[in-house]
N, C-alpha and C positions, 0 to 999 in steps of 0.2 A: 527510694529516690522519687522526687516530685515531678509532676507531669511536664513542667518546662525542661527540665534536664533530660527527660525521656525523649522529647521532642528534639532537643539538641542533638542527642545520640543518634536519633532516627535520620536527621539531616546528614550527619557525618557519615553514617552508614550508606545512605543513598549516594552521597558523593564518592565514597569509596567503590562502590559498585560501578558507578559511571567510569572512574579511573580504571578500575579492572577491565572493563570492557575495551576501553582506549588501548590499554597495554596488551590485551589479548589480540587486537587488530595489528598492532605494530609487530607483535611476535609472529603472527601469522604471515605478515608481509616479509619479515626477515627470513623465516623458514622457507616461504616460496622462492625468495632471492637465492637462498642457499642452495636449494634444491635444483635450481636452474642453472647452476654454476656447472662449468665442465669439471669433471672428476679430478683433474690435475689441480684445479683451484681449490676444490672442496678439501683436498688432502694437504694444502698448503697454508702458509700463514694467513691468507686472507679467509679461507675457509675456517680455520681455527678461530679466529676473532669473531666471525659471524656465528659460529656454534657457541662461543662463549657468551656472546650478547643474548643468543636464545635462552641459554641456560639461566643467565642472570634475570631475564625477563620472568622466566618460569619461577625463579625464586621469589621475586616481587609478587607474582601472583598468589603464591602460597602464603606469603606474609600478609597480603591484603585479606585473604580468606580467614586467617587466623585472627586478624584484627576485628573484622566484621563479627565473627563468632564471639569474641570476648566482649565488644560492645553490646551485642544482643543479649548475652548473659548478664551484663551489668545493668542493663535496662530492665530486666525482669523484676 
């Protein structure tokens, strides 16, 4: 791989890391909101939707980590 493509991959990786940080912040805020709900809401539909969103954000973070790893290996 030539230098220009490596630099492009590095920029993409940096962008993904920034997006990961943003998603982590959102996930943390959603987790805090869920944790502060009364137990009756946590066990209800609203709590279920919030927990599903938290789980989906966690999945997105895992996928970003996998993408960063794959890009890093590609640029070697």
